[in-house]
C-alpha positions as CSV (number, residue, x, y, z in Angstrom):
1,A,-26.6,27.6,-5.9
2,V,-26.6,25.0,-3.2
3,E,-26.8,22.2,-5.7
4,I,-23.8,23.6,-7.6
5,Y,-21.8,23.8,-4.4
6,D,-22.7,20.3,-3.4
7,L,-21.8,18.9,-6.8
8,A,-18.5,20.8,-6.9
9,D,-17.7,19.7,-3.3
10,A,-18.5,16.0,-4.2
11,L,-16.4,16.2,-7.3
12,H,-13.4,17.8,-5.6
13,S,-13.5,15.5,-2.5
14,Y,-14.1,12.3,-4.5
15,K,-11.6,9.4,-4.0
16,Q,-11.2,6.2,-5.9
17,T,-12.6,3.4,-3.7
18,P,-10.1,0.6,-3.1
19,G,-11.2,-2.5,-5.1
20,K,-13.6,-0.5,-7.3
21,S,-12.7,-0.5,-11.0
22,V,-11.2,2.6,-12.5
23,S,-13.9,2.7,-15.1
24,T,-16.5,3.2,-12.4
25,H,-14.4,6.0,-10.9
26,V,-14.1,7.8,-14.3
27,L,-17.8,7.4,-15.0
28,E,-18.9,8.7,-11.6
29,M,-16.5,11.7,-11.9
30,K,-17.8,12.4,-15.5
31,G,-21.4,12.2,-14.1
32,Y,-20.7,15.0,-11.6
33,M,-19.1,17.1,-14.4
34,D,-22.1,16.5,-16.6
35,Q,-24.5,17.6,-13.9
36,L,-22.5,20.8,-13.3
37,H,-22.5,21.4,-17.1
38,A,-26.3,21.1,-17.1
39,L,-26.4,23.8,-14.4
40,G,-24.1,26.1,-16.5
41,K,-20.9,25.5,-14.5
42,S,-18.7,23.3,-16.6
43,Y,-14.9,22.6,-16.5
44,D,-12.7,22.8,-19.5
45,N,-11.2,19.5,-20.8
46,D,-7.8,19.8,-19.1
47,M,-9.3,20.6,-15.7
48,A,-11.7,17.7,-16.0
49,I,-8.9,15.3,-16.8
50,N,-6.8,16.6,-13.8
51,L,-9.8,16.2,-11.5
52,I,-10.3,12.6,-12.7
53,N,-6.6,11.7,-12.4
54,R,-5.9,13.3,-9.0
55,P,-7.8,10.9,-6.8
56,L,-6.6,7.7,-8.5
57,N,-4.8,5.3,-6.2
58,K,-1.0,4.9,-6.2
59,D,-1.2,2.0,-8.7
60,F,-2.0,4.6,-11.4
61,G,0.9,7.0,-10.6
62,D,3.0,5.9,-13.6
63,F,-0.1,6.2,-15.9
64,V,-0.9,9.7,-14.7
65,R,2.7,10.9,-15.2
66,N,2.9,9.4,-18.7
67,F,-0.6,10.8,-19.6
68,N,0.3,14.3,-18.5
69,M,3.6,14.2,-20.5
70,H,2.4,12.6,-23.7
71,C,-1.4,13.0,-24.0
72,V,-2.0,16.7,-23.9
73,G,-5.3,17.6,-25.6
74,K,-7.0,14.2,-25.2
75,K,-10.6,14.1,-24.3
76,V,-12.1,12.5,-21.2
77,T,-13.5,9.6,-23.3
78,E,-10.0,8.9,-24.6
79,L,-8.6,9.0,-21.0
80,H,-11.3,6.5,-20.1
81,A,-10.3,4.1,-22.8
82,L,-6.5,4.4,-22.0
83,I,-7.0,4.0,-18.3
84,I,-9.1,0.9,-18.7
85,D,-6.3,-0.6,-20.8
86,Y,-3.8,0.3,-18.2
87,E,-5.9,-1.3,-15.4
88,K,-6.0,-4.5,-17.4
89,G,-2.2,-4.5,-17.5
90,L,-2.1,-4.0,-13.8
91,K,-4.4,-7.0,-13.2
92,D,-2.1,-9.2,-15.5
93,K,1.0,-8.1,-13.6
94,S,-0.5,-8.3,-10.1
95,P,1.9,-10.2,-7.9
96,T,0.8,-13.6,-6.5
97,P,0.3,-13.3,-2.8
98,Q,3.1,-14.9,-1.0
99,V,2.3,-17.3,1.8
100,L,4.8,-18.4,4.2
101,T,4.4,-21.9,5.6
102,I,6.0,-23.1,8.7
103,Q,6.8,-26.8,9.0
104,K,7.2,-28.6,12.2
105,G,10.9,-28.8,12.6
106,R,13.1,-31.4,14.3
107,E,13.0,-31.0,18.0
108,N,16.3,-30.4,19.8
109,K,16.7,-33.4,22.0
110,P,19.7,-33.8,24.2
111,K,22.2,-36.2,22.7
112,P,23.5,-39.0,24.9
113,H,27.1,-38.5,26.0
114,A,28.2,-42.0,24.9
115,N,28.3,-41.0,21.3
116,K,30.6,-38.0,21.8
117,K,33.5,-38.0,19.5
118,D,36.9,-36.7,20.3
119,K,36.9,-33.0,19.3
120,S,40.6,-32.4,19.8
121,K,42.5,-30.7,17.0
122,G,45.3,-32.3,15.1
123,K,46.2,-35.8,14.3
124,T,46.3,-38.3,17.2
125,D,47.9,-41.6,17.3
126,K,45.4,-44.0,18.9
127,N,48.1,-46.5,19.8
128,K,50.1,-43.9,21.8
129,K,49.4,-43.8,25.5
130,V,49.1,-40.6,27.3
131,V,50.8,-40.4,30.6
132,P,49.2,-38.0,33.1
133,Y,51.6,-35.8,35.1
């Protein structure tokens, strides 16, 4: 009875390890289910598939929704094949990591006042003399 409890607990608390392939995840989950079956405590097919799909990481959210809507009645082995194909598609579409580079920019040096241009608005006649008041 303790062995059954430990296996069921391991099965229900199992999470997909980040970086580990989904195939490994499915095979480990299937291994727990096979051990429970050998002890006379097996899950039906739908429950087994739900237990496998539940702990998948967020990258497989679309797959799980699609599978639940369109693949009713599929066996665990069929799920395994479909999910491996989906994972291959994820690897092909994985975004290239973006790296930002910072280049040394131009330093802001004070400009000499001799090169100042007249910033007055409008047209000016350079020949016209301005008489101060």
